[in-house]
LOGU-781953 format. One line per field, with one value per atom (N, C-alpha, C): residue number from 1; x, z, y; residue in one letter. Coordinates in steps of 0.02 Angstrom, whole numbers, plus 50000, padded with zeros to 5 digits. Each point is the difference from the previous one (the first is absolute). Example, Ala and Ser with C-alpha at 12.3 -4.5 7.8 and 13.67 -1.06 7.14 Angstrom:
<pts>
i (1 1 1 2 2 2) .
c1 (50660 49955 50045 49982 50042 49961) .
c3 (50390 50000 50000 49964 50003 50037) .
c2 (49716 50059 50060 50053 50059 50055) .
aa (A A A S S S) .
</pts>
This chain:
<pts>
i (1 1 1 2 2 2 3 3 3 4 4 4 5 5 5 6 6 6 7 7 7 8 8 8 9 9 9 10 10 10 11 11 11 12 12 12 13 13 13 14 14 14 15 15 15 16 16 16 17 17 17 18 18 18 19 19 19 20 20 20 21 21 21 22 22 22 23 23 23 24 24 24 25 25 25 26 26 26 27 27 27 28 28 28 29 29 29 30 30 30 31 31 31 32 32 32 33 33 33 34 34 34 35 35 35 36 36 36 37 37 37 38 38 38 39 39 39 40 40 40 41 41 41 42 42 42 43 43 43 44 44 44 45 45 45 46 46 46 47 47 47 48 48 48 49 49 49 50 50 50 51 51 51 52 52 52 53 53 53 54 54 54 55 55 55 56 56 56 57 57 57 58 58 58 59 59 59 60 60 60 61 61 61 62 62 62 63 63 63 64 64 64 65 65 65 66 66 66 67 67 67 68 68 68 69 69 69 70 70 70 71 71 71 72 72 72 73 73 73 74 74 74 75 75 75 76 76 76 77 77 77 78 78 78 79 79 79 80 80 80 81 81 81 82 82 82 83 83 83 84 84 84 85 85 85 86 86 86 87 87 87 88 88 88 89 89 89 90 90 90 91 91 91 92 92 92 93 93 93 94 94 94 95 95 95 96 96 96 97 97 97 98 98 98 99 99 99 100 100 100 101 101 101 102 102 102 103 103 103 104 104 104 105 105 105 106 106 106 107 107 107 108 108 108 109 109 109 110 110 110 111 111 111 112 112 112 113 113 113 114 114 114 115 115 115 116 116 116 117 117 117 118 118 118 119 119 119 120 120 120 121 121 121 122 122 122 123 123 123 124 124 124 125 125 125 126 126 126 127 127 127 128 128 128 129 129 129 130 130 130 131 131 131 132 132 132 133 133 133 134 134 134 135 135 135 136 136 136 137 137 137 138 138 138 139 139 139 140 140 140 141 141 141 142 142 142 143 143 143 144 144 144 145 145 145 146 146 146 147 147 147 148 148 148 149 149 149 150 150 150 151 151 151 152 152 152 153 153 153 154 154 154 155 155 155 156 156 156 157 157 157 158 158 158 159 159 159 160 160 160 161 161 161 162 162 162 163 163 163 164 164 164 165 165 165 166 166 166 167 167 167 168 168 168 169 169 169 170 170 170 171 171 171 172 172 172 173 173 173 174 174 174 175 175 175 176 176 176 177 177 177 178 178 178 179 179 179 180 180 180 181 181 181 182 182 182 183 183 183 184 184 184 185 185 185 186 186 186 187 187 187 188 188 188 189 189 189 190 190 190 191 191 191 192 192 192 193 193 193 194 194 194 195 195 195 196 196 196 197 197 197 198 198 198 199 199 199 200 200 200 201 201 201 202 202 202 203 203 203 204 204 204 205 205 205 206 206 206 207 207 207 208 208 208 209 209 209 210 210 210 211 211 211 212 212 212 213 213 213 214 214 214 215 215 215 216 216 216 217 217 217 218 218 218 219 219 219 220 220 220 221 221 221 222 222 222 223 223 223 224 224 224 225 225 225 226 226 226 227 227 227 228 228 228 229 229 229 230 230 230 231 231 231 232 232 232 233 233 233 234 234 234 235 235 235 236 236 236 237 237 237 238 238 238 239 239 239 240 240 240 241 241 241 242 242 242 243 243 243 244 244 244 245 245 245 246 246 246 247 247 247 248 248 248 249 249 249 250 250 250 251 251 251 252 252 252 253 253 253 254 254 254 255 255 255 256 256 256 257 257 257 258 258 258 259 259 259 260 260 260 261 261 261 262 262 262 263 263 263 264 264 264 265 265 265 266 266 266 267 267 267 268 268 268 269 269 269 270 270 270 271 271 271 272 272 272 273 273 273 274 274 274 275 275 275 276 276 276) .
c1 (56132 50054 50064 50051 50068 50024 50034 50026 50070 50017 50065 50039 49966 50032 50051 50057 50051 49990 49954 49988 49961 50014 49959 49927 49956 49929 49957 49968 49948 49931 49996 49936 49990 49947 49989 49983 50030 49987 49961 49974 49968 49940 49958 49947 49999 50000 50000 49935 50007 49941 49989 49945 49982 49947 50022 49955 49947 50007 49953 49944 49993 49947 50010 49948 50004 50008 50007 50000 50073 50050 50068 50023 50066 50033 50022 49977 50018 50077 50032 50069 50043 49972 50034 50070 50005 50066 50054 49984 50047 50022 49951 50015 50042 49988 50038 50073 50009 50066 50038 49972 50033 50018 49956 50015 50061 50002 50051 50066 49994 50059 50028 49961 50020 50035 49975 50032 50055 50013 50054 49990 49938 49987 49973 50004 49982 49941 49979 49946 49959 49943 49955 50034 50042 50033 50046 50038 50043 49958 49946 49957 49974 49978 49972 50056 50059 50057 50021 49997 50016 49954 49937 49946 49992 50029 49991 49931 49968 49934 50001 49943 49997 49991 50030 49992 49927 49957 49929 49964 50029 49972 50011 50059 50018 49954 49992 49959 49929 49973 49932 49993 50052 49998 49995 50043 49996 49932 49969 49934 49948 50006 49953 50018 50058 50028 49997 50031 50003 50068 50034 50059 49973 50003 49977 50031 49959 50028 50052 49992 50049 50068 50004 50063 50035 49963 50029 50024 49954 50021 50061 50005 50056 50067 50000 50058 50016 49952 50012 50038 49980 50031 50070 50004 50059 50061 49978 50050 50005 49965 50000 49982 49943 49976 49936 49992 49942 49938 49951 49934 49965 50008 49969 50029 50066 50032 49975 49993 49976 49929 49956 49930 49987 50032 49980 50056 50063 50057 50018 49981 50013 50066 50039 50059 50055 50051 50058 49984 50032 49989 50026 50063 50027 49983 49983 49987 50065 50000 50056 50001 50034 50004 49933 49977 49937 49941 49997 49945 49935 49949 49936 49955 49964 49955 49928 49950 49931 49982 49961 49978 49943 49996 49946 49934 49946 49937 49985 49954 49977 49931 49986 49932 49973 49936 49965 49947 50006 49952 49935 49955 49933 50008 50057 50010 50025 50014 50023 50074 50039 50072 50029 50056 50032 50065 50022 50062 50021 50068 50021 49971 49978 49977 50052 49997 50051 50036 49983 50029 49966 50016 49972 49934 49960 49936 49942 49941 49943 49960 49979 49953 49939 49974 49943 49999 49956 49997 50054 50039 50051 49968 50019 49975 50031 49976 50021 50075 50036 50074 50014 50051 50026 50071 50039 50067 50049 49984 50046 49989 49954 49988 49929 49981 49931 50005 49953 50001 49970 49973 49977 49948 50001 49949 49941 49940 49939 49979 50015 49983 49923 49971 49930 49982 49938 49977 50005 50027 50016 50072 50039 50076 50029 50043 50027 50074 50020 50072 50019 50054 50024 50058 49991 50050 50047 50066 50044 49990 50019 50001 50069 50001 50063 49994 50056 50003 50012 49980 50010 50073 50044 50074 50029 50055 50034 50064 50013 50066 50056 50055 50055 50022 50003 50028 49959 49933 49956 49933 49956 49933 49952 50023 49959 49976 49935 49974 50032 50006 50022 49945 50010 49948 49988 49935 49977 49995 50051 50005 49963 49976 49969 49923 49967 49928 49979 49947 49983 49972 50002 49972 49924 49972 49928 49972 49944 49969 49949 50001 49953 49978 49940 49976 50046 50020 50046 49966 49938 49969 49990 49994 49992 50070 50052 50065 50020 49984 50018 49969 49943 49965 50032 50040 50027 50068 50039 50069 50042 50063 50049 50008 49974 50001 50072 50046 50071 50032 49971 50025 49970 49950 49961 50027 49987 50018 49948 50003 49955 50045 49984 50036 49952 50020 49960 50010 49944 50005 50022 50052 50027 49984 49976 49984 49928 49983 49927 49990 50052 49995 49951 49980 49952 49930 49989 49936 49952 49934 49966 49999 50030 50000 50034 50060 50040 50019 49969 50012 50069 50028 50065 49990 50052 50001 49955 49970 49964 50048 49978 50036 49997 50056 50002 50021 49964 50020 50040 50064 50047 50015 50006 50019 50061 50061 50063 50009 49958 50008 49968 49957 49964 50033 50050 50038 49996 49964 49990 49947 50012 49957 49936 49947 49932 49969 49990 49977 49937 49999 49941 50007 50046 50013 50044 49994 50039 50062 50058 50061 50038 50040 50054 50061 50037 50058 50055 50060 50056 50015 49996 50016 50063 50059 50064 50003 50008 50003 49931 49950 49931 49958 49961 49948 49935 49965 49938 49947 49939 49940 49967 49996 49969 49959 49953 49965 50041 50010 50046 49962 50026 49975 50056 49988 50056 49985 50047 50001 50060 50000 50062 50062 50043 50066 49994 49945 49993 49959 50011 49958 49973 49936 49966 49988 50019 49991 49947 49939 49941 49982 49978 49974 49922 49966 49927 49983 50044 49991 50019 49950 50018 50050 50018 50053 50067 50010 50064 50000 50042 50000 50030 49980 50026 50074 50038 50071 50003 50043 50010 50074 50016 50072 50006 50061 50013 49999 49977 50000 50026 50046 50022 50043 50002 50035 50037 50067 50037 49982 49971 49985 49933 49959 49936 50001 49984 49994 49933 49965 49934 50012 49971 50014 49944 49939 49940 49939 49949 49933 49962 49960 49956 49934 49984 49939 49938 50012 49941 50025 49954 50016 49944 50017 49954 50023 49955 50022 49944 50025 49956 49962 49939 49962 50011 50033 50014 49938) .
c3 (56807 49978 50028 49959 50026 50047 50052 50051 49984 49970 49977 50052 50050 50050 50040 50014 50041 50073 50022 50069 50030 50059 50033 50006 49979 49992 50048 50051 50041 49988 49973 49980 49922 49980 49932 49960 49939 49955 49941 50001 49943 49977 50047 49980 50045 49972 50042 50038 50060 50041 50010 49974 50001 50054 50058 50058 49991 49948 49994 49949 49977 49950 49937 49974 49940 50015 50062 50019 49989 49999 49993 50071 50004 50063 49993 50048 49996 50013 50033 50014 49952 49943 49954 49984 49979 49971 50057 50059 50055 50018 50003 50014 49944 49939 49945 50002 50015 50004 50055 50060 50054 49981 49966 49979 49951 49953 49954 50034 50048 50032 50044 50030 50040 49957 49938 49953 49958 50007 49966 49923 49980 49927 49978 49935 49973 49956 49976 49953 50003 49964 50007 49976 49950 49977 50053 50033 50053 50059 50016 50055 49990 49936 49984 50004 49978 50004 50074 50043 50068 50037 49984 50032 49969 49941 49965 49972 49973 49975 49927 49966 49930 50001 49946 49995 49995 49971 49997 50069 50047 50064 50034 49987 50025 49963 49936 49961 50025 50017 50026 50066 50042 50066 49994 49950 49989 49975 49953 49975 50058 50046 50053 50061 49996 50049 50071 50001 50063 50000 50054 50008 50037 49967 50031 50071 50045 50070 50004 49960 50004 49973 49953 49979 50060 50037 50055 50055 50014 50050 49980 49934 49979 50007 49979 50007 50072 50044 50071 50027 49982 50022 49969 49936 49965 50009 50009 50005 50070 50048 50069 50001 49965 49997 50040 50037 50044 49957 50018 49964 50013 50062 50018 49954 49988 49959 49926 49976 49933 49993 50047 49998 50018 50051 50026 50003 49984 50003 50073 50048 50072 50019 50045 50026 49949 50019 49952 49947 49944 49946 50022 50021 50017 50070 50010 50063 50041 50065 50043 50029 49969 50025 49986 50051 49994 50037 49990 50032 49972 50046 49977 49967 49949 49965 50017 49995 50007 49944 50018 49951 49956 49936 49959 50022 49984 50017 49967 50029 49971 49979 49940 49977 50001 50020 50001 49945 49956 49944 50016 49954 50012 50008 49980 50009 50067 50042 50069 50006 49949 50001 50011 50040 50013 49960 49982 49970 50011 49995 50009 49942 50019 49951 49952 49940 49947 49984 50036 49989 49941 49992 49949 50021 49952 50013 49986 49988 49983 50060 50002 50056 49969 49948 49966 49928 49960 49930 49966 49956 49962 49941 49993 49939 49937 49945 49934 49993 49971 49993 49942 50012 49946 50019 49953 50011 50023 49985 50015 50071 50040 50066 50020 50056 50027 50043 49987 50038 50070 50026 50071 50013 50064 50026 50021 49978 50025 50068 50052 50066 50010 50030 50010 50072 50015 50067 50035 50059 50039 50004 49960 50005 50056 50039 50058 49991 50029 50001 50075 50016 50069 50005 50038 50009 50059 49993 50052 50060 50061 50058 50010 50026 50020 50071 50031 50067 49999 50055 50002 50016 49961 50006 49932 49992 49936 50000 49941 49994 50012 50027 50018 49937 50012 49946 49938 50006 49939 50021 49948 50015 49986 50008 49985 50064 50003 50056 50009 50061 50018 49991 49964 49987 50061 50014 50054 49968 50012 49969 50048 50056 50044 49991 49996 49988 49929 49981 49930 49971 49936 49967 50007 49972 50003 49930 49989 49935 49986 49940 49978 49928 49984 49928 49953 49947 49950 49971 49981 49964 50052 50065 50050 50010 50003 50005 49942 49940 49938 49994 50030 49999 50052 50046 50056 49980 49963 49984 49968 50012 49968 50045 49977 50041 50020 49951 50013 50055 50018 50049 50069 50003 50058 50052 50064 50056 50056 50050 50059 50060 50044 50061 50058 50059 50059 50032 50023 50033 50071 50018 50069 50027 50061 50034 49995 50043 50003 49972 49970 49981 49942 49965 49943 50018 50067 50020 50004 49986 49982 49930 49955 49927 49988 50029 49993 50069 50017 50068 50000 50059 50008 49975 49968 49975 49940 49971 49939 49941 49947 49939 49954 49972 49956 49932 49950 49930 49973 49984 49980 49924 49968 49928 50002 49989 49998 49940 49947 49942 50013 50050 50013 50055 49981 50051 49991 49950 49993 50049 50035 50057 49971 50018 49985 50067 50015 50064 50023 50060 50026 49996 49959 49998 50055 50014 50053 49971 50032 49971 50056 49980 50043 49981 50051 49986 50053 49984 50042 50033 50063 50036 50041 49967 50029 49995 50054 50005 50014 50010 50022 49940 49992 49947 50033 49970 50029 49944 50018 49956 50017 49954 50013 49941 50019 49946 49988 49935 49981 49975 50015 49972 49984 49954 49978 50019 50020 50005 49963 49982 49960 50037 49973 50028 50060 50017 50055 49986 50039 49997 50069 50000 50064 50003 50057 50012 50055 49979 50040 50026 50063 50028 50009 50000 50011 50074 50041 50071 50029 50034 50022 50054 50031 50048 49974 49934 49966 49958 50021 49962 49931 49955 49933 50001 49952 49988 49941 50004 49946 49981 49938 49981 49938 49989 49937 49942 49939 49946 49937 49965 50012 50062 50030 50059 49994 50012 49991 50053 50055 50053 49984 49954 49987 49926 49993 49936 49994 49945 49987 49972 50034 49978 49957 50018 49965 50026 49956 50018 50028 50054 50028 49962 49967 49957 50038 50049 50033 50066 50044 50064 50021 50036 50022 50063 50039 50060 50022 50042 50032 50055 50015 50059 50053 50055 50054 50032) .
c2 (55157 50045 49976 49997 49980 50052 49978 50042 50013 50059 50017 50040 50023 50044 49961 50029 49966 50006 50046 50009 49942 49980 49947 50022 49958 50022 49958 50029 49967 50027 50059 50030 49988 49972 49986 50063 50006 50054 49975 49939 49970 50043 50023 50043 50062 50061 50060 50006 50028 50011 50076 50022 50071 50012 50029 50009 50056 50041 50056 49993 49938 49988 50044 50024 50042 50075 50016 50072 50030 49960 50029 50024 50013 50019 50072 50044 50069 50011 49951 50002 49959 49985 49955 50023 50061 50027 49994 50019 50001 49928 49956 49929 49970 50013 49971 50028 50062 50034 49964 49986 49968 49926 49968 49932 49999 50043 50001 50023 50043 50025 49940 49960 49946 49942 49995 49952 50030 50065 50035 49994 50011 49998 50070 50012 50069 49998 49945 49998 49934 49998 49944 49934 50001 49940 49971 50044 49975 49979 50031 49977 49928 49987 49936 49947 50015 49955 49986 50052 49990 49960 50002 49963 49931 49990 49937 49989 50057 49998 50026 49994 50026 50075 50031 50072 50022 49957 50016 50009 49962 50005 50069 50028 50069 50053 49987 50048 49997 49940 49992 50034 49995 50029 50080 50024 50073 50022 49960 50018 50001 49952 49997 50045 50032 50045 49966 49941 49964 49960 50001 49957 49935 49943 49939 49990 49981 49988 49945 49948 49948 50020 50048 50026 50033 50041 50034 49951 49950 49950 49962 49984 49959 50042 50065 50040 50012 50007 50009 49938 49941 49940 49992 50005 49986 50049 50065 50049 50032 49968 50029 50073 50018 50065 50002 50057 50006 50008 49954 50001 50069 50024 50066 50054 49994 50053 49994 49941 49988 50025 49985 50019 50072 50023 50068 50051 49978 50045 50015 49956 50012 49962 50031 49969 49995 49957 49989 49946 50006 49957 49930 49993 49939 49978 49935 49970 49992 50024 49990 49930 49953 49931 49965 49965 49964 50034 50067 50035 49975 49983 49972 50053 49978 50041 49976 50047 49981 49953 49947 49952 50032 49983 50026 49977 50037 49975 49933 49960 49935 50006 49970 50002 49929 49991 49936 50002 49954 49996 49968 49999 49970 49925 49970 49929 49984 50050 49990 49994 50004 49996 50069 50005 50062 50004 50057 50012 50071 50020 50067 50043 50058 50047 50016 49976 50004 49939 49946 49935 49962 49934 49961 49974 49977 49969 50044 49973 50040 50016 50060 50021 50037 49975 50032 49982 50033 49990 50037 49962 50037 50034 50062 50039 49972 50026 49972 50015 49953 50000 50050 50040 50044 50019 50024 50024 49946 49936 49946 49969 50027 49971 50020 49971 50014 50064 50047 50063 49990 50054 50002 49944 49980 49953 50045 49978 50040 49969 50040 49980 50005 49949 49996 50011 50018 50004 49933 50000 49941 49984 50030 49989 50041 49974 50032 50014 50057 50014 50001 49964 49996 50046 50054 50051 49984 50011 49985 50048 49974 50043 50028 50061 50035 50022 50011 50022 50077 50035 50071 50018 49972 50013 50001 50035 50008 49955 49975 49965 50050 49978 50044 50042 50063 50044 50007 49988 50003 50029 50011 50021 49943 49940 49939 49968 49981 49968 49928 49982 49932 49950 49948 49952 49956 49987 49953 49931 49959 49934 49946 50022 49952 49992 50056 50000 49997 49967 49995 50066 50008 50057 50004 50053 50014 49999 49969 49991 50056 50027 50049 49984 50022 49992 50039 49967 50036 50060 49996 50058 50060 49984 50049 50039 49963 50029 50042 49971 50034 50070 50008 50065 50051 49972 50040 50031 49961 50025 49946 50004 49953 49940 49942 49938 49979 50010 49981 50040 50057 50045 49990 49953 49994 49948 50014 49954 50016 49958 50003 50010 50045 50014 50009 49975 50007 50067 50031 50066 49994 50040 50001 50069 49999 50067 50017 50047 50022 50073 50028 50070 50011 49948 50011 49976 49981 49980 50060 50000 49936 49981 50036 49986 49933 49991 49937 49975 49946 49970 49964 49996 49964 49932 49971 49931 49992 50051 49997 49984 49970 49991 50059 50023 50053 49978 50023 49983 50062 49985 50050 49999 50058 50003 50043 49970 50036 50043 49995 50042 50067 50007 50060 50039 50039 50035 50078 50021 50069 50022 50053 50023 50033 49967 50031 50016 50065 50021 49963 49975 49966 49922 49976 49927 49976 49934 49968 49965 50007 49971 49966 49949 49975 50038 50022 50039 49987 50010 49995 50068 50005 50065 49986 50010 49980 49924 49965 49926 49971 50043 49975 49997 49946 49989 50020 50053 50021 50002 49998 50010 50064 50046 50065 50024 50042 50040 50060 50017 50053 50061 50060 50061 50044 50049 50043 50074 50036 50073 50025 50063 50023 49988 49957 49983 49953 49974 49959 49935 49948 49941 49985 49985 49987 49924 49969 49930 49996 49976 50005 49930 49996 49941 50007 49944 50000 50006 49971 49999 50069 50039 50067 49999 49942 49999 50011 49990 50007 50063 50048 50064 49993 50046 50000 50020 49972 50017 50045 50052 50046 49999 49988 49997 50045 50025 50036 49952 50019 49955 50033 49965 49932 49992 49938 49987 49935 50000 49938 49946 50019 49951 49963 50026 49969 49971 49935 49968 49970 50015 49972 49932 49945 49933 49968 50018 49969 50033 49998 50022 49943 50013 49954 49999 49948 49996 49976 49954 49964 49975 49991 49971 49950 49947 49951 49967 49974 49965 49951 49950 49952 50033 49980 50025 49945 50019 49951 49976) .
aa (M M M P P P E E E T T T N N N S S S M M M T T T R R R T T T V V V S S S L L L K K K E E E P P P F F F F F F P P P Y Y Y G G G A A A Q Q Q G G G D D D A A A N N N F F F E E E E E E R R R L L L K K K R R R L L L M M M H H H A A A L L L E E E V V V D D D N N N A A A S S S E E E L L L A A A K K K A A A L L L G G G I I I K K K H H H Q Q Q A A A V V V S S S A A A A A A R R R K K K R R R R R R Q Q Q V V V P P P L L L N N N W W W L L L M M M H H H V V V S S S E E E A A A R R R C C C V V V S S S L L L D D D W W W L L L L L L F F F G G G Q Q Q G G G E E E M M M R R R L L L P P P G G G E E E E E E P P P L L L A A A A A A P P P P P P T T T I I I I I I G G G L L L D D D G G G Y Y Y A A A K K K P P P L L L G G G G G G N N N G G G D D D C C C G G G R R R E E E A A A Q Q Q E E E Y Y Y G G G G G G F F F K K K P P P E E E T T T E E E H H H E E E A A A G G G Q Q Q L L L V V V I I I L L L P P P R R R V V V R R R P P P R R R L L L L L L P P P G G G S S S A A A L L L F F F E E E Q Q Q D D D E E E V V V R R R P P P G G G I I I A A A F F F Q Q Q H H H F F F W W W L L L A A A A A A K K K G G G D D D I I I L L L S S S M M M A A A V V V M M M E E E M M M H H H G G G T T T H H H M M M E E E P P P L L L I I I A A A Q Q Q R R R S S S L L L L L L L L L L L L D D D R R R S S S Q Q Q V V V E E E I I I V V V P P P G G G N N N V V V Y Y Y A A A L L L A A A F F F G G G E E E E E E I I I V V V V V V K K K R R R L L L D D D R R R L L L P P P G G G K K K L L L L L L L L L L L L S S S E E E N N N P P P S S S F F F P P P A A A R R R E E E V V V G G G W W W P P P C C C K K K E E E V V V R R R I I I L L L A A A R R R V V V L L L W W W T T T G G G R R R E E E I I I A A A) .
</pts>
């Protein structure tokens, strides 16, 4: 496809990448609105022109109810727009200077090659072509997704985790992650503190899903309590939120709800650790 877009392009838009397979994205309308707002366009024709793609590609995306990940990554790079804002509506739209963003997950195909989730290259059998391009990749058992690590700290002035750029990411089976939640919202963080023992031991790895921030009583969440990042089991009472620890040495915290000092950051989906 000829590249007619005047923006500098480092993320390829040659083929759209649909991370949700045939299921569709429950947050499609909100993500599409944010994408169009970032590009300052009002309709599908203007969106296609701004991205330098064919109008049929936008129509196909609407039909599948998914915004291709590489479209979002391209706009994030070219327009200095926060990828977290495009994906989840979190934080400010514009990036302040060169503020770092969390890297996208990486997927390893059956051929052993790695690529960013949403990048170019094949990682499975391509489904039958239609609508002017190849649709979703059918991920097979054995394919791995490498999730980025984050630190239990927030970027200044935001609700975004600071990325751990020193230690490598952690690999999970694609089909297993897909059954748990939104892969593009996931990251891995190390547990600090003993307040959740014996359920979660100190230095255990936590699988976080930042798209699951609605409080379900009894679930475990990572949250910001003032400047502190904590992991707690949450419960609700009328007008109150209970922050519960598993370790009986740590008393429960009770705060009024909603509360400006408490921000739900992510749900903890899984934990694992090495046995010393």
